[in-house]
N, C-alpha and C positions, 0 to 999 in steps of 0.2 A: 264427524260421520263421515265414512270413504264407503264405496261402491265395490266389493269385490266378487270376480268372475274368477271360475277357475275348471278348468275341464283337462281327465286324462285317459289316455287310450283309444281316442278318436281311428277310429280305420281310413278314414279320408283327413289326410295332413295337409289338402290343396291349397292353393292362394285364395281358393270359395270358401273353405272352413277358417281361415283366418276373418275374412271381410265378416263370416256370420257372425263368430264371437266380438268382433268391435258391436257388431249391428245390435247382437244380445249386451255389451255391458252399456252402450247406449241405453239402455234404459233405466240404467242406475244412476246414471248423470246426475240427476236432481241431490243424488248424495254427495256427489263430489264435484262439484261445477267448475272448478278451479284447474284441470289436469286430468290428462289421459295416460294410460300408459299401458300396453302390453308386450310380455314376451312368450316366445315361443320357443321349442325344445321336443324334437322330435313331434311327435302326439299330444304335445304337453303343452297347454296356454293358461298363463296367469294376466289376468286384465286387472285393472287397478283403474277407477275412477277417484281423483284425490279431494278432500277440504282442507285446505292446509290450515290448519292451528299450530303446529310447531315447524318449526324451522322453514316458512314455506316459500324461501327462494332455492332449497337444493334438496331438501325430503320426498322429492317427486317418486313414485313406486311404480312396480316394484323394485324393492330392496335386495341388496345381494351382499354374502360375504367380499373377501380381498379378493380370492382368484373369480367371482363368480361363477362359482360351481353349485350354491346353493342361493335358491330363490324364494322370496317372500311377498307376500300381499295380504298387508293387513287394513282391517276396519276397528278404529280404536284407537284408544290412550294407554303407552304404558308409562306410571305416575314413577315407580322406582328407577327409571331407565338411566340416571347416573349413577346410582347406586351398585349395578350391574355391569356398569360401564368399567366400574374400579376392579370388579373381577376378572376381566374381560385384557388386561391391559398389552397381553402381547398381541391382539387384536387393532386391524387398524380399520377406523370406523370412515364412510365415504361424504356422511351425511350427522346435520344437527338432531335427523329426526330420532323420536323416541323408539320409531318401532325397528329401528334397525339392530338393535340387539338382541334378536330375538334369530335373526341369520346366522348369528355369532353365537349364542349361547347353543342353538343346535350342531355348529361346529365343534362348538368345547365339549359340551355334554350329551349327547345326544337328545333322542325322543324325551327323554322323562327329566325335560326341562323347563313344565309350562307352570307347575305348582311356584316357581321361583317368579313370575311376575305377578305384579301388582297394578291393578287393571280394569278397565273394560275392553274386551277384544277380541273378534276372529278374525283367524288368520289363516291361509294356506301357502305351505313350504314344501317346493319340490327340489331333492338332492340330484342330481344328473350325475353324480359319479355312480349314483347307479339306479337310477331313475325313480325312485322311492318319493312317496310324500305323506307328509302329513298335513289333518287339518283339527284345528282346535275352537272349542269358543269358552268365554268367560265363566266364573263359578255360575253366575245367579242369570245369566244370559243377557245383558244389559244389551249388548250390540247382537244383530239378527245375524243370522247363518241358514239356509239352507243346503241341504244333500242330495242330488239324485239321480238318475239311472238311466242310460240313453238304449236303445234296443242294441244297438253295436257294440257292447260290452263296456261301453266311457264311464267315469266316475265323473259327474258336475258338483262345483260347488256356489252360490250363491249369498250375497246379503239378503237378496228379495228376491219371491218365488217367481216372480212375472217373470224373469231372466233363465228360470231354467221350464217354466210352464208349457214351449209349446217343442222343448227340443229331447225332454225326457220321459219315459214313459210312465214313472213314479219318481215321489222326492217327498222327501221330509222334510218339519224342522229338526236340526240338529240338536241333539240336548246338550242342554248348557253343561258345564266343568267335566266336558267327556273331550277325548284326543281319537282322532279317525288315524289309523297306522295301513299303509299300504305293507307294509313288511307283515306286521302282527294280523293284518287280516278283518281286523272291525273298529268295533267302536269298545273305549276304557274309560271309566271314571279315573281325574286323576285329583278331584275335588270330593273329599271323604270327611266334613267335620261332622261331630257330635251328633248335631241337631238332624242330620239330614238322614238319620234312621229313628229320630224320634223319642231320644232318651230323653228325661224328664232332668233335666241339671239338677244342681243342691248349691250352687254358688251363691252366699245372699248380695243383696243391691247393694254397692258403692258407689254413690251417686256422683263423687268424685272419677274415677275409674269412669264412667261413662260417659261422664262430661268430656273429659280428655281425649278419648276415643271418638268421639263427635267432630270436636276439633280437627283433630288432626286428621282424619278424613277430609274437611271440608276445605284447609288448607292448603292441602296434596294436590285440590282438582282445581285450585289458581295458577295452576301450571300453563301459562298460552302466552302465544304471541301474536293473539289476533285482539280485539274489542270483544267484551263479553258483559254477563249481568247475570242477574237472578231472576226466576220467573215466582212472583209473590203473590200469591191468593189470599193473605191475610190469613190463613189456618195456620196450626201449630209450627207443621214441618216445613215449610215452605219462610214463615219468618224465621224457626231457627238457622235456617240457611242461610239468610239475608244476616241474620244478627250477626252470624261468627263471621261469615267472610266479611264484612264490616270492619271490624274490630281486628283482624288481622290482614286486611289488604293494605293498608301499606309498608308492612314490615314484606311482600310478595314482590317477586320481579314484574308484575304485570303492571304491578304500581309506578313503576318507572317509565313505563311507554304508556300509559291509558290514563294515570291519575290514581287518586286515591280517593273517588267518589263512584261508588258502585250505584250501577245503573241498574233499575228494578222495574218488573215489567208484569202486566196485568190486564185480563182480559175479563169481559163479560155484558149481560143486557142492562140496558141501562135501570139502575137503583138496584144492579143487587145484589146481596151479602157481601160476597167477594171485592166487589171496589171498593164498598165503604170503606172495610178493616182493610186493606191491602196499602189504602191511602194512611192510614194512620200509622200500618206498620213503620212505612214509609218516613212519614212524618217524625217519626219518632227514631230513625235511624240515621235520617238525614240522606236519602240517597237522591240521585236522582231518581226520578217515578215518571214511567212511560203508560198512562192507561189507555186502553183499547178498548171499544166499544163493536157488538155487531146485532145484526136485527135476526132476529128469528127467519126471516126470509133469506137472508145471505146466509145464514148456517143449512138450511135447507137445501139453496142453493147447491151449496160446495160436498153435499153426502156422496154421489158419485167419484167424484174426484180424493174425498177424503179414502172410503172403501179401497175405492183401487191403490193407494199407497200404502194404507193400513193393511191390506191383503188380511181382514176378518170378516164376519157377520156377525159377532159375539155384539150384542145389546150396549153393553154396558161400555166397551173398549167406543163404539163407534159415538154414543152419549157425551162422551168426554175427548175425545179426539176431535171430533170439529172444530170446537172453540180454539182448542188447543195448536191445530193446522190452522185458522185464521190469524192466530196469534203470530205465531213463530213466520208468516209471510211479512207481516208489521215488524217483528224484528230484524230481520235479513234488511226490509227495505232501510233501514238506520244504519247496515254497517255490520251488525252484531252478528258474530259467526258460532257464538257458544254460549250457551246459559246453563247454571245451576240451578237443579231442579228438586223437590222435596219426595219423590215417589220413593215407596220401601218400608216409609217410615208405621203406616196402617197394617202390614204383613207382620214387622219382626214386633211391635209392641200390642200386638190386637186392640187397633183405633178403631175398627168397622164397627158400628152403634151394635150390630147383633151381636159382639163380643161380652154387654152384658148382660147375654142369658146364658153364656158358659157355666155348665153345672160343675166344675170342679178343673184344680188347675192344670190335671192331666190332658183332659182335652182342652182345653185353653190350649199350651203348647202344641199338642197335636195340629190345630187346625192352625197358627202361626205356621209351626212345618210346611203344611200342605200350603195354607199362601204361598209362602215365600218360593216354595219347590214349582208352582206356577204362575211367577211375577213374567217372565220371558212369552207365556200367553196372551198377557195380559196389559199392567202397565210400563211391563221396560218396552214392549211391543208396539205401545199406544205413543210415550215418550220420547221412544226414538224415532220412529217413522214419521209421526206430526209434524217432529223439527225439522227431520230430516228430507222431506216432499221440497224443502225450501233451503237446503243446504244449509241447517242451524245444527249446531252437534248439543245432544244433553246428556251433562253430566251431573248422578246422582250419589251423593255423599253416603245415603243412609244404606246405600248396599257395597261402602266400601268390605271389602274379604275379613280384613282385621276389625273392623267394628261389629260384623254380624257376631264374629264369634263371642266378642263380648257380651253385647245385646243380648244372644239367645243362650248365653250361659247363666243369666241371671235366674234364680228360680222363680219358676212361673206364678207360687205365689202372690210375688209382687207386682204381677203386671195386671191382677185379677180387679174387675170394678168393686169396690167395695165402698158404696154409700155411706156403710158406715163407721170406715176411717176418712172418711170427707178422698176418696178415691174414685176421680171418674177416670175414665179411659185413656190412656198412655200417661199415668200417672207417674211412673216412674222418670219417664221423659223430662214433663215437666218440672219435675222436682227437682231432677238435675240438673236445670236450668234457669232455678226461682233462685237469683243473690240479691238478697236487699241491699248489699254496699255497692256492688257493682253490678245494674239491672241489665238485663240484657233484652226484654222486653216487660212491656208492662205487664200487670199481674191479668187484665181481663182477658188478651190477648194470649199472654201462657196457658189459662184456660179457658181459652175459647174451645167450643162445641164442635166434634168435626161434620165438615160438609164435604162430600163427594163433589167430584170439582163438576159434574153436570149437572149439581145442583147447585151448587155456589155461584155459578156463571148466572144463576138464574129460576127461578125454580120452573115459570111459566116456557123453558127451553125441553123440558122433558114432556111436559104436557103437552107443547106444540109438535113435539115430535112423534106423539102419538095421534095426536087429531089428522095429521099429514100422512101417517101413513095409515090410517081409518079410510082416507080418499083414497086411496092410491088402490086399498088388497078390498074386496068383496067377501058376505062372509062365507059365499062357496068355494073362494078360491083358500080361503083357511082351513075348511070342512075339508076338502082335498090335500092341504097339503103331505099328509103322510106316502100319498102317493106318489106327490112332486117329489118332495125330500125327502124319503125314505130313512137317510140316517140325517141326525141333527133333528127333526121334524121342527118345524119353528111351533110355536105354543099361541102363539101373540102376533097379530097384525105388522105390528113395528117390525117383530123380528123375520117373519114373511117378506117385507118389503127390503129389509137390506142385504136378506138372503138371497134373494130375484136380482138383486143390483151385482154381488158380489159373483153368481152365477155368471153374469153376464161376461167380467171380465177376466173368470178363471173356472171356468166347464167342466175340470177335469176331476174324477174324483178322489186322486191326491191333495190335490187342494183343501176341497173341502174337508179334508179328513185331517187337516193342521191346525183348524178350530173346534175348542173346548167346545163342550156342552154338558149337559145335566142343569137340575133344578139350582136356583138360587134365591136368596132374599138380602137384599142390603150388601150384595157384592161376596156372601160367605158361598163358601165350597157346599154340597151336596149334602157330605156329611154332618153340618153342620145345623142345615135344615132341623134334624130332628131334634134340635135344643125347645124350639118350642113349637107345639101343636098345630098352633093359628099361622105360622107362617107360612104350610101348605097353602095355603087356601089365598095369600098373596102375594106369590113369586113375581117378584120385580126388584132389580137391580139398586134402584134409587134409594139413597141412607135413608129416605122418607119411610120406605117400606117396614123398618122395622118396628111394628107400630108399639104404641106404649112405651119406645126409649126415646125417642128422635125428640116432639116436643117436651115431655114430663121432665127428662133428662134434663134439656137445657134450661129449665126454669129452675131446678135445682141447683143448676152448675151455677148460675146467676147468684142465687143468696151465698151459694160458700164459696168460690171459687176466689176470696180474697184471703180466706181463712182455709184452704183446703191443707196446703203443703203444712199451717204448723197444725192442724187436727192431728192431720194422717201421719206425722212425725211423731207429735207426744205417744201416740196407741201403740206406734208398733216399735217406739224405745223401749216400750213396755215388754212388749212381747220377744223379741228379737234384739241384743243390744251390739250383736255385730254391725250393723248398721251403719256405712260410713257418711257422715253428714259437713 
């Protein structure tokens, strides 16, 4: 990850303004501690804080086309940059950076090139020939980007809102899958897949197609010139990422520099479910495993710093961000700069435990669509900013654009939880990697029930956070919350506590408006709370809040996980002969 800051149309273009831009860009240095860059053109500024992952020696930013009339500052990775260079053979490249293709693609194709990019990215580009500029963000919003407006008419962009909050009268989260054009005068969607409009797909489940699409997504993310590893919680998603990475690492360019043994990382309170499961997976795969422990007090002590870096007061996000923040610091101390992570699977496949109560396939699919659209406000924000706080880049194979198209094209009937067919949550993903001849994972890991990260690091973590908040927030404070915080009013002492810390760092209304609100149970959207009348009385984002699902379903799964694939396949084959096995 890197930090970008761009300002256009400043009235003041003096040395003092340049110094101010440098000062604000410095607030993003944690994202890119390796080098700083700044390009000024009249009243336009493009600043960059670099985390060097590809071409560390010559890929400093901003980047340019041949005659330096086009300048671009980029946060992210372009995985298909080599294929794109083949389409740009008439262009001369100055660096080996994967991001340099953006300047040349714009020169060749104009503003409509963004959909050609395969990767995670947010960028700002200036065309000095007519002083026009564009900004764009990747399809899902894996990399953060904010847009702001100054009282002097200036337009601002930054990777984190802490670089905008003082100088912009208003700012907002830049929407994923959009491009802003100064020529066209506004935001336009460049990413328009069928699932975005929540159309119900009808493609039959093909386990081989799904598996190959995910393997491809993992392999392309092994592109690196620096040491890397995998975040391994021992759950299905991170274990699959690690298993595929292990299987293909020896064939990647990274193995030539860093060896063919994969490094894996896990954190938890001592005795937590994740630590035990992750160790078992690491032993099975033969990885070089690093196990980190933290105490409840260490987590509580880090809360203010976590909220400052992650820029949210959302309860779920803060609960999960804190251990990830602590782990990232340990990972950086080992010299590792890039990690693969399992975010996105639960949104795509309905992996959260509340999906057990989905009333029909239409509701199931629409909820997955809503969850993916909101990822940039929750899991993507957490994964990116928790790691970037320490100069570590997180890559997320499940959110690969091509893989999402395959996975979201499956008829949702196949994704639904069906105990009568031996199917637990995310069965289509589990079965795709259930290979008896060449196993990816042990069966009981492959069919391990969902543990949300904030639960899996140790159940006492959430309970301790609640207890700590109860000591900091009085009953009177919570009773008056609607007067103090009339927008997104906190309904629990824990939520009030986080909100108070957030407001200390980000007091403007524009900042608090970047954080979503509304009722949720076990990470559901507000709409899905309607699936079970009992949930409205137990609104908490922990997976344990899905009453009647977590423990009961886990016990059922323990009995059936060894035979779930076989039972389900037999019954499904009788219903639909088109399934590929």
